[in-house]
C-alpha positions as CSV (number, residue, x, y, z in Angstrom):
1,M,0.0,0.0,0.0
2,F,2.9,2.4,1.0
3,T,4.8,1.6,-2.2
4,N,1.8,2.3,-4.5
5,A,1.1,5.6,-2.7
6,F,4.8,6.6,-2.9
7,L,4.9,5.7,-6.6
8,T,1.8,7.8,-7.3
9,A,3.0,10.8,-5.3
10,Y,6.5,10.6,-6.6
11,T,5.3,10.3,-10.3
12,A,2.9,13.2,-9.6
13,S,5.6,15.4,-8.2
14,Y,7.6,14.9,-11.4
15,L,4.7,15.6,-13.6
16,V,3.9,18.8,-11.8
17,L,7.6,19.8,-11.8
18,G,7.9,19.2,-15.6
19,I,4.7,21.1,-16.3
20,S,5.9,24.0,-14.1
21,A,9.3,24.2,-15.6
22,L,8.0,24.0,-19.2
23,F,5.5,26.7,-18.4
24,W,8.1,29.1,-16.7
25,S,10.6,28.4,-19.6
26,I,8.1,29.5,-22.3
27,F,6.6,32.4,-20.3
28,V,9.9,33.9,-19.3
29,F,11.4,33.4,-22.9
30,L,8.4,35.2,-24.4
31,S,8.1,38.1,-21.9
32,P,9.6,41.3,-23.2
33,P,12.3,42.3,-23.3
34,R,14.0,39.1,-24.4
35,D,17.5,39.6,-23.0
36,A,20.3,37.2,-22.2
37,V,19.1,36.6,-18.6
38,K,15.8,35.4,-19.8
39,R,17.3,33.3,-22.5
40,T,19.7,31.5,-20.2
41,F,17.0,30.9,-17.6
42,S,14.6,29.5,-20.2
43,W,17.4,27.1,-21.3
44,Y,18.1,26.1,-17.7
45,S,14.4,25.6,-17.0
46,F,13.9,23.5,-20.1
47,V,16.6,21.0,-19.1
48,V,15.0,20.6,-15.7
49,C,11.7,20.1,-17.5
50,W,13.3,17.4,-19.8
51,W,14.7,15.6,-16.7
52,A,11.3,15.6,-15.0
53,F,9.2,14.4,-17.9
54,F,11.5,11.5,-18.8
55,S,11.8,10.6,-15.1
56,V,8.2,9.8,-15.2
57,L,8.7,7.3,-18.0
58,M,11.8,5.7,-16.3
59,I,10.2,5.1,-12.9
60,N,7.0,3.6,-14.6
61,S,8.8,1.5,-17.2
62,P,7.5,-2.0,-17.7
63,N,10.9,-3.7,-17.6
64,E,14.6,-3.1,-17.1
65,L,15.5,-2.6,-20.8
66,W,13.0,0.3,-21.1
67,G,13.9,1.6,-17.6
68,T,17.6,2.0,-18.6
69,F,16.6,3.5,-22.1
70,W,14.4,6.1,-20.5
71,D,16.9,6.8,-17.7
72,R,19.6,7.7,-20.2
73,I,17.2,9.9,-22.1
74,C,16.3,11.5,-18.8
75,L,19.9,12.1,-17.9
76,I,20.5,14.1,-21.2
77,G,18.8,16.9,-19.3
78,V,20.5,16.2,-16.0
79,V,24.1,16.5,-17.3
80,F,23.3,20.0,-18.6
81,I,21.8,21.3,-15.4
82,P,25.1,22.5,-13.7
83,S,26.3,24.2,-16.9
84,T,23.2,26.0,-17.7
85,F,22.7,27.0,-14.0
86,I,26.1,28.5,-13.6
87,H,25.7,30.2,-17.0
88,F,22.5,31.8,-15.8
89,V,24.2,32.9,-12.6
90,L,27.0,34.7,-14.4
91,V,24.7,36.3,-16.9
92,F,22.4,37.6,-14.2
93,L,25.4,39.0,-12.3
94,G,26.8,40.5,-15.5
95,T,30.2,38.6,-15.3
96,D,29.6,36.0,-18.0
97,K,32.0,37.7,-20.4
98,K,34.6,38.1,-17.8
99,Y,34.4,34.3,-17.0
100,K,33.4,33.1,-20.4
101,L,36.2,30.4,-20.4
102,F,34.6,29.0,-17.2
103,V,31.2,29.0,-18.9
104,Y,32.6,27.2,-22.0
105,G,34.5,24.7,-19.8
106,N,31.3,23.7,-17.9
107,Y,29.5,23.1,-21.2
108,L,32.5,20.9,-22.4
109,V,32.2,19.0,-19.1
110,S,28.4,18.5,-19.7
111,F,29.2,17.1,-23.2
112,L,31.7,14.8,-21.8
113,F,29.2,13.4,-19.2
114,L,26.6,13.3,-22.1
115,A,28.9,11.1,-24.1
116,A,29.5,8.8,-21.0
117,N,25.7,8.8,-20.3
118,F,25.4,6.2,-23.2
119,T,27.8,3.7,-21.7
120,P,27.7,1.6,-18.6
121,Y,30.3,3.8,-17.0
122,F,27.6,6.3,-16.2
123,V,24.4,4.2,-15.8
124,A,25.1,0.6,-15.3
125,T,21.4,-0.4,-15.5
126,T,18.0,0.3,-13.6
127,S,16.3,-1.7,-11.0
128,P,13.3,-1.5,-8.7
129,K,13.8,0.8,-5.6
130,F,11.6,2.1,-2.8
131,G,8.4,1.1,-4.6
132,L,9.5,2.6,-8.0
133,N,9.4,0.2,-10.9
134,F,12.9,1.2,-12.1
135,Y,15.5,3.7,-10.9
136,T,19.2,4.4,-11.8
137,D,21.9,2.0,-10.8
138,P,25.1,4.3,-10.8
139,G,28.2,3.5,-12.9
140,L,31.8,4.6,-12.1
141,L,31.3,8.2,-13.4
142,Y,28.0,8.8,-11.7
143,F,29.4,9.6,-8.4
144,P,32.0,12.1,-9.8
145,F,29.1,13.8,-11.6
146,I,27.2,14.2,-8.4
147,I,30.3,15.8,-6.8
148,Y,30.6,18.1,-9.9
149,F,26.9,18.9,-9.6
150,F,27.1,20.1,-6.0
151,V,30.4,21.9,-6.5
152,I,28.8,24.1,-9.3
153,S,25.7,24.5,-7.3
154,F,27.8,25.8,-4.3
155,I,29.7,28.2,-6.6
156,G,26.5,29.6,-8.1
157,I,24.8,30.0,-4.7
158,L,27.8,31.6,-3.2
159,S,28.0,34.0,-6.2
160,F,24.4,35.1,-5.5
161,Y,25.2,35.6,-1.8
162,L,28.3,37.7,-2.6
163,G,26.2,39.8,-5.1
164,Y,23.5,40.2,-2.4
165,I,25.8,41.7,0.3
166,K,27.4,44.2,-2.2
167,S,24.1,45.4,-3.7
168,S,21.3,47.6,-2.5
169,G,17.6,48.4,-3.3
170,N,15.6,46.3,-5.7
171,R,18.8,44.5,-7.0
172,R,19.4,43.4,-3.4
173,R,16.0,42.0,-3.2
174,Q,16.4,40.1,-6.4
175,L,19.7,38.6,-5.4
176,F,18.3,37.6,-1.9
177,N,15.4,35.8,-3.7
178,L,17.7,33.9,-6.0
179,F,20.1,33.1,-3.2
180,W,17.5,31.6,-0.8
181,S,15.6,29.8,-3.5
182,S,18.8,28.3,-5.0
183,L,19.9,27.1,-1.6
184,I,16.6,25.4,-0.9
185,G,16.1,24.1,-4.4
186,H,19.6,22.6,-4.9
187,S,19.9,21.3,-1.3
188,L,16.5,19.6,-1.2
189,G,16.4,18.7,-4.9
190,G,19.6,16.7,-4.3
191,F,17.6,14.1,-2.4
192,N,16.7,12.6,-5.8
193,Y,20.2,11.3,-5.9
194,N,20.0,9.4,-2.6
195,L,17.6,6.9,-4.2
196,S,20.2,5.9,-6.8
197,F,22.4,4.6,-4.0
198,G,19.6,3.0,-2.0
199,F,19.4,5.6,0.7
200,G,16.2,6.7,2.4
201,P,13.7,7.8,3.5
202,P,12.2,7.9,0.0
203,F,9.6,10.7,0.7
204,L,12.5,13.2,0.9
205,A,12.7,13.0,-2.9
206,I,9.1,14.2,-3.2
207,I,10.0,17.1,-0.8
208,G,13.0,17.8,-3.1
209,N,10.8,18.0,-6.2
210,C,8.4,20.3,-4.4
211,A,11.4,22.5,-3.5
212,I,12.5,22.7,-7.1
213,I,8.9,23.7,-8.1
214,L,9.1,26.6,-5.6
215,Y,12.7,27.4,-6.7
216,I,11.9,27.7,-10.5
217,A,8.7,29.7,-9.8
218,V,10.8,32.2,-7.6
219,Y,13.4,32.5,-10.3
220,A,10.8,33.3,-12.8
221,Y,9.0,35.8,-10.6
222,T,12.4,37.6,-9.8
223,I,13.3,37.8,-13.5
224,T,10.0,39.0,-14.9
225,K,9.0,41.5,-12.2
226,H,10.4,44.9,-12.9
227,R,10.8,45.6,-9.2
228,L,10.1,43.5,-6.2
229,M,8.2,44.0,-2.9
230,D,10.4,44.2,0.2
231,V,10.3,41.0,2.3
232,S,8.8,42.9,5.1
233,V,6.0,44.1,2.9
234,V,5.4,40.4,1.7
235,I,5.2,39.3,5.3
236,S,2.9,42.2,6.1
237,R,0.6,41.3,3.3
238,T,0.6,37.6,4.1
239,V,-0.3,38.3,7.7
240,A,-3.1,40.6,6.7
241,E,-4.5,37.9,4.3
242,V,-4.4,35.3,7.2
243,L,-6.0,37.6,9.7
244,T,-8.8,38.7,7.2
245,F,-9.6,35.0,6.5
246,L,-9.7,34.1,10.1
247,F,-11.8,37.1,10.9
248,Y,-14.5,36.2,8.3
249,A,-14.2,32.4,8.8
250,S,-14.7,32.9,12.6
251,I,-17.9,34.9,12.1
252,Y,-19.2,32.2,9.7
253,L,-18.4,29.3,12.1
254,F,-19.9,31.2,14.9
255,F,-23.3,31.6,13.1
256,V,-23.1,27.9,11.8
257,W,-22.5,26.8,15.4
258,I,-25.5,28.9,16.6
259,Y,-27.7,27.4,13.7
260,V,-26.7,23.8,14.4
261,N,-27.2,24.2,18.1
262,S,-30.7,25.9,17.6
263,G,-32.3,22.5,17.2
264,D,-32.5,22.3,13.5
265,R,-29.5,20.5,12.1
266,S,-30.6,20.0,8.5
267,I,-29.2,22.1,5.6
268,D,-32.2,23.8,4.2
269,I,-33.0,26.7,2.0
270,F,-32.4,29.2,4.8
271,F,-29.0,27.9,5.6
272,L,-28.0,27.9,1.9
273,G,-29.5,31.4,1.4
274,G,-27.7,32.8,4.5
275,S,-24.3,31.2,3.4
276,I,-24.7,32.7,-0.1
277,A,-25.6,36.2,1.3
278,Y,-22.6,36.0,3.7
279,G,-20.3,35.0,0.8
280,L,-21.4,38.0,-1.2
281,L,-20.8,40.2,1.8
282,V,-17.3,38.8,2.3
283,G,-16.6,39.1,-1.5
284,H,-17.6,42.9,-1.2
285,Y,-15.6,43.7,2.0
286,Y,-12.7,41.2,2.0
287,L,-10.3,43.4,0.1
288,K,-11.1,46.6,2.0
289,T,-10.6,44.7,5.2
290,R,-7.3,43.2,4.1
291,L,-6.1,46.6,3.0
292,F,-7.2,48.2,6.3
293,L,-5.3,45.5,8.3
294,Q,-2.2,45.8,6.1
295,T,-2.1,49.5,6.1
296,T,-2.5,49.5,10.0
297,S,0.3,47.0,10.5
298,D,2.6,49.0,8.1
299,K,2.0,52.1,10.2
300,L,2.8,50.2,13.4
301,F,5.7,48.0,12.5
302,L,7.2,49.2,9.1
303,H,8.0,52.8,9.7
304,G,11.5,52.5,8.1
305,K,10.6,50.3,5.0
306,Y,7.1,51.1,3.8
307,D,6.4,54.6,5.2
308,Y,6.0,56.5,2.1
309,Y,3.3,58.7,3.6
310,K,5.9,61.2,4.9
311,E,7.7,61.2,1.5
312,L,4.5,62.0,-0.4
313,S,3.9,64.9,1.9
314,E,7.4,66.1,1.3
315,A,6.9,65.8,-2.5
316,S,3.7,68.1,-2.1
317,A,5.9,70.7,-0.5
318,K,8.7,70.4,-3.0
319,V,6.2,70.9,-5.9
320,G,4.9,74.2,-4.4
321,E,8.4,75.6,-4.3
322,K,9.0,75.2,-7.9
323,L,8.1,77.5,-10.8
324,S,9.7,75.6,-13.7
325,L,7.5,73.1,-15.5
326,A,10.5,70.7,-16.0
327,S,11.2,70.8,-12.1
328,I,7.6,70.0,-11.3
329,L,7.3,67.2,-13.7
330,S,10.6,65.7,-12.6
331,I,9.4,65.7,-8.9
332,L,6.1,64.1,-9.9
333,Y,7.6,61.3,-12.0
334,K,10.2,60.5,-9.4
335,T,7.7,60.4,-6.6
336,F,5.4,58.1,-8.6
337,Y,8.1,55.8,-9.5
338,K,10.4,55.7,-6.4
339,V,8.0,56.5,-3.6
340,V,4.5,55.1,-4.6
341,E,6.2,52.5,-6.9
342,I,3.8,52.9,-9.8
343,S,4.5,50.9,-12.9
344,N,3.1,53.4,-15.5
345,S,2.4,57.0,-14.5
346,R,1.6,59.9,-16.9
347,V,0.9,63.5,-16.4
348,F,-1.6,64.9,-18.9
349,L,-1.5,68.7,-19.6
350,P,-3.0,70.8,-22.4
351,E,-1.1,70.4,-25.6
352,N,-0.2,74.1,-25.7
353,F,0.3,74.5,-22.0
354,T,3.6,76.4,-22.4
355,Q,2.1,78.6,-25.2
356,P,-1.2,80.0,-23.6
357,E,-1.7,82.3,-26.6
358,K,-2.4,79.2,-28.6
359,A,-5.7,77.3,-28.1
360,S,-5.7,73.7,-26.9
361,R,-8.2,71.0,-27.7
362,R,-6.9,68.0,-25.7
363,Y,-4.6,66.9,-22.9
364,V,-1.5,65.0,-23.9
365,V,1.2,63.2,-21.9
366,Y,4.4,65.2,-21.1
367,D,7.4,63.1,-21.4
368,R,9.2,62.0,-18.2
369,K,12.7,62.7,-19.7
370,T,12.4,65.6,-22.0
371,F,9.3,67.2,-20.3
372,Q,7.9,68.0,-23.8
373,P,4.3,67.1,-25.0
374,Q,3.9,63.9,-26.9
375,L,1.7,65.1,-29.6
376,E,1.4,61.7,-31.4
377,G,0.8,59.6,-28.2
378,E,-2.0,59.0,-25.8
379,E,-4.5,61.9,-25.4
380,I,-7.6,62.9,-23.6
381,K,-9.9,65.3,-25.5
382,F,-11.5,68.3,-23.7
383,D,-15.0,66.9,-24.7
384,D,-14.2,63.5,-23.3
385,P,-16.8,62.4,-20.8
386,L,-14.0,61.6,-18.4
387,V,-13.0,65.3,-18.2
388,S,-16.5,66.4,-17.4
389,K,-16.8,63.7,-14.7
390,L,-13.5,64.8,-13.1
391,I,-14.6,68.4,-13.0
392,S,-18.1,67.7,-11.7
393,S,-17.0,65.1,-9.0
394,R,-13.8,66.8,-8.1
395,E,-12.6,63.4,-6.9
396,P,-10.3,60.7,-8.1
397,I,-11.7,57.8,-10.3
398,L,-10.7,54.3,-9.7
399,F,-10.6,51.5,-12.4
400,P,-9.4,48.5,-10.5
401,Q,-9.6,46.2,-13.5
402,D,-7.5,48.5,-15.7
403,S,-3.8,48.1,-14.8
404,N,-2.9,51.0,-17.2
405,R,-5.4,53.4,-15.8
406,E,-6.1,52.1,-12.3
407,L,-6.3,55.6,-10.7
408,I,-7.1,59.0,-12.4
409,I,-6.7,62.1,-10.3
410,P,-7.7,65.6,-11.3
411,C,-5.5,68.6,-10.6
412,L,-8.2,71.3,-10.2
413,L,-8.0,75.0,-9.5
414,E,-11.5,76.4,-9.0
415,D,-13.4,75.0,-11.9
416,R,-10.4,74.7,-14.2
417,L,-8.9,71.3,-14.8
418,I,-5.1,72.2,-15.0
419,A,-3.8,68.7,-15.3
420,I,-4.7,65.0,-15.1
421,L,-2.6,62.4,-13.2
422,V,-3.1,59.0,-14.7
423,L,-1.5,56.2,-12.6
424,G,-1.2,52.6,-13.5
425,R,-1.0,49.7,-11.1
426,K,1.6,49.6,-8.4
427,L,4.6,47.5,-9.0
428,S,3.7,45.4,-6.0
429,E,0.3,44.8,-7.6
430,D,-1.5,46.1,-4.5
431,H,-4.5,48.2,-5.0
432,Y,-4.5,51.8,-3.9
433,T,-5.6,52.3,-0.3
434,D,-7.8,55.2,0.9
435,E,-4.7,56.8,2.5
436,D,-2.9,56.5,-0.8
437,I,-5.6,58.2,-2.6
438,G,-6.0,60.9,0.1
439,L,-2.3,61.8,0.0
440,L,-2.2,61.8,-3.8
441,E,-5.2,64.2,-3.8
442,V,-3.2,66.6,-1.6
443,L,-0.3,66.3,-4.0
444,A,-2.7,67.0,-7.0
445,N,-4.0,70.1,-5.3
446,Q,-0.6,71.5,-4.8
447,V,0.4,70.4,-8.4
448,A,-2.6,72.5,-9.8
449,M,-1.5,75.6,-8.0
450,A,2.1,75.2,-8.9
451,L,1.3,74.6,-12.7
452,D,-0.9,77.5,-12.7
453,H,1.9,79.7,-11.4
454,T,4.3,78.0,-13.9
455,R,2.2,79.1,-16.8
456,S,2.6,82.8,-15.8
457,Y,6.3,82.1,-15.0
458,E,6.9,80.7,-18.4
459,K,5.2,83.6,-20.1
460,I,7.3,86.0,-18.2
461,K,10.4,84.0,-19.0
462,S,9.5,84.0,-22.7
463,D,9.0,87.8,-22.7
464,L,12.3,88.3,-20.9
465,E,14.2,86.2,-23.4
466,V,12.8,88.4,-26.2
467,A,13.8,91.5,-24.3
468,E,17.3,90.2,-23.7
469,I,17.7,89.6,-27.4
470,Q,16.5,93.2,-28.2
471,L,18.7,94.5,-25.5
472,A,21.7,92.7,-26.9
473,R,20.9,94.1,-30.4
474,S,20.5,97.6,-28.9
475,E,23.8,97.2,-27.2
476,R,25.5,96.1,-30.3
477,L,24.1,99.1,-32.2
478,A,25.0,101.5,-29.3
479,S,28.6,100.2,-29.3
480,L,29.0,101.5,-32.9
481,G,29.8,104.9,-31.5
482,T,32.6,103.4,-29.5
483,L,33.7,101.4,-32.5
484,T,33.7,104.5,-34.7
485,A,35.8,106.5,-32.3
486,G,38.3,103.7,-31.9
487,V,38.5,103.0,-35.6
488,T,39.0,106.7,-36.4
489,H,41.9,106.7,-34.1
490,E,43.4,103.5,-35.3
491,I,43.0,104.4,-39.0
492,R,44.4,107.9,-38.7
493,N,48.0,106.6,-38.0
494,P,48.4,104.5,-41.1
495,L,46.6,107.1,-43.3
496,T,49.0,109.8,-42.0
497,V,52.1,107.6,-43.0
498,I,50.5,106.9,-46.5
499,R,49.8,110.7,-47.0
500,S,53.3,111.9,-45.9
501,E,55.1,109.3,-48.0
502,T,52.9,110.0,-51.1
503,E,53.6,113.8,-50.7
504,R,57.4,113.2,-50.6
505,L,57.2,110.9,-53.7
506,A,57.2,113.8,-56.3
507,N,59.9,115.9,-54.6
508,E,62.8,114.1,-56.2
509,E,63.6,111.3,-58.7
510,R,63.2,107.8,-57.2
511,D,65.0,104.7,-58.1
512,L,63.4,101.2,-58.5
513,N,64.4,100.1,-55.0
514,Y,62.9,103.1,-53.3
515,L,59.6,102.5,-55.3
516,K,59.6,98.9,-54.1
517,E,60.1,99.9,-50.5
518,Y,57.3,102.6,-51.0
519,R,55.0,99.9,-52.4
520,E,55.6,97.4,-49.5
521,L,55.1,100.4,-46.9
522,L,51.8,101.3,-48.6
523,L,50.5,97.7,-48.8
524,K,51.4,97.2,-45.2
525,H,49.4,100.1,-43.9
526,I,46.5,99.5,-46.4
527,D,46.3,95.9,-45.1
528,R,46.3,97.2,-41.6
529,I,43.4,99.5,-42.4
530,A,41.6,96.6,-44.0
531,G,42.1,94.4,-41.1
532,I,40.8,97.1,-38.7
533,V,37.6,97.5,-40.8
534,Q,37.1,93.8,-41.2
535,R,37.5,93.2,-37.4
536,M,35.1,96.1,-36.7
537,L,32.5,94.6,-39.1
538,S,32.8,91.1,-37.6
539,M,32.1,92.5,-34.2
540,A,29.3,94.9,-35.2
541,K,27.4,92.8,-37.7
542,E,25.2,89.9,-36.9
543,K,25.7,87.0,-39.2
544,P,23.9,83.6,-39.4
545,R,25.8,80.9,-37.5
546,Q,26.3,77.5,-39.1
547,E,26.0,75.3,-36.0
548,K,27.1,71.7,-36.0
549,E,28.9,69.2,-33.8
550,V,32.4,70.6,-33.1
551,D,35.5,68.7,-31.9
552,I,37.4,71.2,-29.8
553,N,40.6,69.3,-30.1
554,E,40.4,69.3,-33.8
555,V,39.7,73.0,-33.9
556,I,42.7,73.8,-31.7
557,D,45.0,71.7,-34.0
558,L,43.7,73.6,-37.1
559,S,44.2,76.9,-35.3
560,L,47.9,76.0,-34.5
561,Q,48.5,75.3,-38.2
562,L,47.6,78.9,-39.1
563,L,50.2,80.5,-36.8
564,T,53.9,80.8,-36.8
565,L,55.2,79.6,-33.5
566,G,59.0,80.3,-33.9
567,Q,61.0,79.2,-30.9
568,I,58.0,78.7,-28.7
569,K,57.6,75.2,-27.2
570,I,54.0,73.7,-27.5
571,I,52.5,71.3,-25.0
572,K,49.3,69.7,-25.9
573,R,47.4,67.8,-23.2
574,F,44.2,66.8,-25.0
575,N,41.6,64.6,-23.3
576,K,38.6,63.0,-25.0
577,V,35.8,65.5,-24.5
578,P,32.3,65.6,-25.8
579,H,31.7,67.6,-29.0
580,I,30.0,70.9,-28.5
581,K,27.3,72.6,-30.8
582,G,28.6,75.7,-32.5
583,D,30.0,77.3,-35.6
584,P,33.4,75.7,-36.5
585,E,34.8,78.9,-38.1
586,E,33.9,81.0,-35.0
587,M,35.5,78.5,-32.7
588,E,38.6,78.6,-34.8
589,E,38.7,82.4,-34.6
590,V,38.5,82.1,-30.8
591,F,41.7,79.9,-30.5
592,V,43.5,81.7,-33.2
593,N,43.1,84.9,-31.3
594,L,43.9,83.4,-27.9
595,I,47.1,81.6,-29.3
596,H,48.1,84.7,-31.2
597,N,47.9,86.7,-28.0
598,S,50.0,84.1,-26.1
599,I,52.7,84.1,-28.8
600,H,53.0,87.9,-28.7
601,A,53.3,87.7,-24.9
602,M,56.4,85.6,-25.4
603,P,58.5,87.5,-28.1
604,E,61.6,85.6,-27.7
605,N,60.7,82.0,-26.5
606,G,58.6,80.4,-23.9
607,T,56.1,77.5,-23.4
608,L,52.5,77.4,-24.8
609,T,50.3,74.8,-23.0
610,I,47.0,73.8,-24.3
611,K,44.7,71.5,-22.3
612,T,41.2,70.1,-22.9
613,Y,39.3,68.3,-20.2
614,L,35.9,67.8,-18.6
615,E,34.9,69.7,-15.4
616,G,31.6,69.4,-13.8
617,G,30.1,67.9,-17.0
618,R,31.3,70.8,-19.2
619,T,34.0,71.0,-21.8
620,V,37.0,73.1,-20.9
621,A,39.8,74.4,-23.0
622,E,42.9,76.2,-21.5
623,V,45.5,78.2,-23.3
624,S,48.5,79.1,-21.0
625,D,51.7,81.0,-21.7
626,T,54.8,81.8,-19.8
627,G,54.9,85.4,-21.0
628,K,55.1,88.7,-19.3
629,G,51.5,88.5,-17.8
630,I,48.7,91.0,-17.4
631,P,48.9,93.7,-14.7
632,P,46.0,93.4,-12.2
633,E,44.6,96.9,-13.2
634,N,44.2,95.7,-16.8
635,T,42.6,92.3,-16.2
636,E,39.1,93.7,-16.2
637,K,39.7,95.7,-19.4
638,I,41.2,93.1,-21.7
639,F,37.8,92.1,-23.2
640,D,36.8,95.7,-24.0
641,P,36.9,96.8,-27.6
642,F,40.1,98.6,-28.7
643,F,41.9,97.9,-25.4
644,S,45.5,96.7,-26.2
645,T,48.8,96.7,-24.3
646,R,50.7,96.4,-27.6
647,H,51.6,99.4,-29.6
648,E,50.7,97.8,-32.9
649,G,47.7,96.0,-31.5
650,V,44.1,97.0,-32.5
651,G,42.4,95.7,-29.4
652,L,39.5,93.9,-31.0
653,G,40.8,90.2,-30.7
654,L,39.8,89.4,-27.2
655,S,36.5,91.3,-27.4
656,I,35.6,89.2,-30.5
657,V,36.6,86.0,-28.5
658,Y,34.4,87.1,-25.6
659,R,31.4,87.7,-27.9
660,I,31.8,84.4,-29.7
661,V,32.2,82.4,-26.5
662,R,29.2,84.0,-24.8
663,E,27.0,83.5,-28.0
664,H,27.8,79.9,-27.7
665,G,26.6,79.7,-24.2
666,G,30.1,79.5,-22.7
667,D,32.2,81.4,-20.3
668,I,35.7,82.6,-20.5
669,K,38.0,83.4,-17.5
670,V,41.5,84.7,-17.3
671,T,44.1,84.4,-14.6
672,S,47.5,86.1,-14.8
673,E,50.6,86.9,-12.9
674,V,53.0,89.6,-14.0
675,G,56.3,87.9,-15.1
676,K,55.0,84.4,-14.9
677,G,52.3,84.2,-17.6
678,T,48.6,84.1,-18.3
679,T,45.9,81.4,-18.6
680,F,42.7,81.7,-20.6
681,K,40.0,79.2,-19.5
682,V,37.2,78.7,-22.0
683,I,34.2,76.7,-20.7
684,F,31.4,75.3,-22.9
């Protein structure tokens, strides 16, 4: 009797295990995204499924020949369990490429045992054991395989544990799940091997198969769930479920006891009707009771781990402090994801929210990264019945069956629907409690006021930007007076030379050498005048900028090729920096001017050092010389038009540099010490 019962139970445990492993293998493989973790788990789960299904055929074989045949087919899956397991472990930990030789080595070992599987050295034969029709009789290589199996299991479980103690947050919960389930699954699952050597008790093998079923299910849950509930939350929910069940069951049993002891012990229409009515009552209030008990226990015992009520209140305060739309949306999306842990949250605003002068006809989602309206995505039209219902009821609307729109909260200011918060199901798959909804309503009210102020702020900001552009244009035109005075002074000198030399030309006969010198003198001063005019125009006129991605290192190299360095030593310390968006010709003009100034600061020789690097996420270029330096009283003047410390200088180079850098959204700083040199630091 015992042997038949054991055979039935053992066969059933293998069937359930095979079906479970096959289901999880297919489910995880097909669930998006299909990454390496899911592929390796599916392969591992499939070989477990293979072992389980063919074990059923082996233990129920009609004779020894068929038992041995199905045993060897079954062990095809078994020999690949260690290699697929350790492959999955390393892929999950992200170290599979680092230890790829170890992964390949384990697959090679599996193939060697696979080859041995079809010889008597691995499976000698099969024979009846513990009430099973047939079970493995080990060969010489069977025991080494078991040692290999448990060594690889130990390495994999230890790897999960080491990853667990080094990680935090959701990743830590994932690794903890994998660690404890692997420890239970591999330890208890190993009881299947004791039957091969005739060790009992046999019911341990059934326990082992049940442990493997749990172990595979925990793996699948951990891989497919985006985020996991904290263990304390799981315990809290379980306790709440048990207490709720006991509460309603106790009430029912109490009334049954009264009914039975009232003298009428028959189950009649009144008893059935009362039971059905009570069942309907429980169905209606069971979830609310469970949520009430869980929320209460969370408040009492889980202040540190599940107390997001305080954080929601703090988020409401933060929203009220912000005037920027991007800042408000950033706080909202972070709060929904990290605090309330919502799988899919969206903030709907009018499509032209930032352009109030334009009419809007619908609410659209504002992207959680760019904070821009998604005009081609999900929308709620102004005439949608949902909008009128939100305005009239002024309350959140629950759709418990819709995981994408489980909770919709209006952001109302008087009778104006400023925004709509559409929240999907929580990552824990818990429903929203009354306290959740109450706190989210407070947040929504604060959001409505903040967004209304933001609309005014954005309008003022837009007007200010236009005013700044107009002011910059006015300043540019106003500077023409300064430019004219400076140009008049600068041009007068070369014109005086040209006039005096021209007047002397006809006073006496001139030879060819004199005429050549005269020509060179005139050309030199004419070129100087042309240069002054060109520089003046480049500063005064506004020209269209051809913006593209610019490599600063490449621009500096090109600038150096345009200049004569003489005896000056060049040190280039270029780092790999991100490209900046700008006009390549203007960027080149910046560095030509800076390097040109450094060369003139070192008339005989010196060292010119040019560096590029990242600082605070910004691209920085430094041009340093070992020249005479700039006196402190002149440091504030060097970027002024026509200021120059050189007799032959025009004084427009650094003012042009300053204008270009500022127009590209950058900053330029100068540090100098007389007698030691100067450093210009350009930050983009």
